[in-house]
N, C-alpha and C positions, 0 to 999 in steps of 0.2 A: 717139917720139911725133910728130916732125916728119913722118915718112912717113904716119902716121895722119891728121894734120891735112890734108895734101895730098890724101889719098885721099877724105876726107870732103868737101872742097871740090868735087872732081870728081864725087862721088856726088850732090851736090845739084844739079849742073849737068845739063842735058839733052844735053850734048855727049858722045856715046858715045866719040868719038875720044880725048878727054882721058883717059877712064877706061882705054882700051886701052893708052895710053902707059905706064900704071903696072903693066901686066900682070906683069912679072918678079917684083916683090916682093909681089904680092897675097896669097900664102899666108901670109907673115909678118905682113902688115898685118891680115888677117882674124883671125889668132890674137891679136894685140894687142887688136883691137876686142872680140872675144868674152870676153877676160879682164877687161874693164871691168865694174863693177857694173851690174846691170840698170837702175837709175835713171838712170845716166849714159847708157847706151845709148838709153833712151827719150828723153832730152833731145836726143840726136843725131838720132834719128828725127824729133823735132819740128822740128828745124832743116832736115832734108833732105827730108821728105815733104810737099809742098804746104803750106808753112807759112802762106801767105797765103789759103788756102781753107778753108772749113768744110764744103764739099760737093764731090763729085767726080762729073762726068758721064762715063758710059761708054756708048758708042754704036757700033752697026754692027760688032760683033765676032762673027765666025763661026768663027775659028780662034785658037789660042793666040798665033800670031804677031801677030795684030791687037792683042791686049791688050798684048803686049810692045812694040809700036810706038806705043801710045797711053797708056792709063792707067798701065801698068806699065813705061814706057820708061826709067825712071831706073836707072842701073847698080846701085844698091843692091839692086834686086830680083833681080839676077843674081850677087851677090857669093858667096853660098854658100847651102846649103839652110837652115841655121839662121837666118842673117841675113834671108833671104827670108821665112821664116815669121814672124819677129819684126816685120819691116817691114810685112807684110801685116796682121798682127794689130793693129799700131798704126794703120794706115790705116783698117781696119774699125771700130776702137773710137772714132776721133776725127773721122771724116768721115761726113756723110750721103752714102750712095751713091745717085746718080740714074742709073738704068739704062734705056736705051731698048730695050725688047724682052725678052720672056721668054727667048728663045734666048741673047741676050747675058748675061742674068743667070745662066743656068745655066752658061754657059762660065766666067764670072768665079768663081762659087762652086766649080766643079770645080778651077780653078787655085788658089783660095784655100786649099783643104784645111782644116786645123785652125783657120785664122784665121776661118772662118765663125762660130765660137763667140763672137767679139768684135763681130760686127755689131750695131749699136744702132739705126740709123735707115736706112730704105731707101725710095726712091721708084721705082716701076716704071711706065713709060709703055708702053702696049701697045694696038694696035688691037683693039677688042672683037670684030670680025669674024674675027680670026685665032685666037681661043681658043674657038671654038664647034664642037662636034659631031664633029670629025674625030679619029680615033685618034691621029695624030701630035700634035695640039694637046693632047689629054688627057694624053699621055705627058709633054709638056713641062711642063704644069701640075703633074703629080704630082712631077716632078723638082724643080721650083721649091719647092713646099711641103715636100718632103722636106728640101731644103737649109735652108729657114727653120726647120724643126723642130730642126735642129742649132744654130741661132743662139741660144745660151743667154742672151746678154745683150740680146736683141732687145727694144726698147721701142716702136717705131713702124713701121708699114708704110702706105704710101700707094700705091694703084693708080689710075692716071689713064689715060683713054682718049686715044689718039693721034687727032688730027683731030676732026671734029664730025659730028653727024647720026645717030650710033648711040646708042640708048637702052638702058641696062643694065636688065634685067628682074630684079627682086628676088624673084620668085615661085619657090617650091620646084617642082621638076619642069620649070622653064623652061630656056632654052638655056644660061644661065650658072649653073645650080644647082650644078654641080661646083665651080666657083670659090668660090661662096658657102659651101659646106660646109667647104672648106679654110680660108677666111677665118674661119669660126666657130671652128675649132680654135685659131687664133691668139688670138682674143678670150678664149677660155677660159683661156689662159695669162696673161692680163692685158696683152696687147699692144694698144696703141692703134692701131686700124685705120681708115683713111679710104679709101672707094672712090668714085671720081668717074668715072662713065661717062655720056656723053650729058648730059642736063640734070638728072640725078638724082645725089644724093650720100647716102652712108650713112657714119656715123661711130660709133665706140664706143671 
């Protein structure tokens, strides 16, 4: 258990070099960790995964490596597939995810895999002008809401415009109608949705 305690201390640290120093016995330590009851593992995740934060901001990520170097930089997320899945599930269940850009959101959800089901609260900041009319934008929106449909525990979604000066049009058939239709689907599930674009706001 002493080895396990040392590993956990390094896992909670952002210093990757310290974790690498423990590389030889990691297989043994992972086995000891996964043999612990789930409740104890959750207590360890609470200690190791952003314990001082209730929300996590994820920004400017276009590649998996960007996530690995920022929001998912802790060695815990690289320990093993099962530990990574459990750690991501804990993160999604206990922290509000504040994500800058639909592209970054899609990348995070792609990496999160099954942990998507545990997402409860998410804030997405996106320039309204970048989700209008173009096929690539529509594809990104479809991917985003596809992921959100997998979020079985989802309670709240907030979409906020980046910058100022763009007014969100709530009319059917208008430039943002596709987004509104998908938001409507979330509301039907009982998800509390707030949309803030320009000087208008819609909640439900």
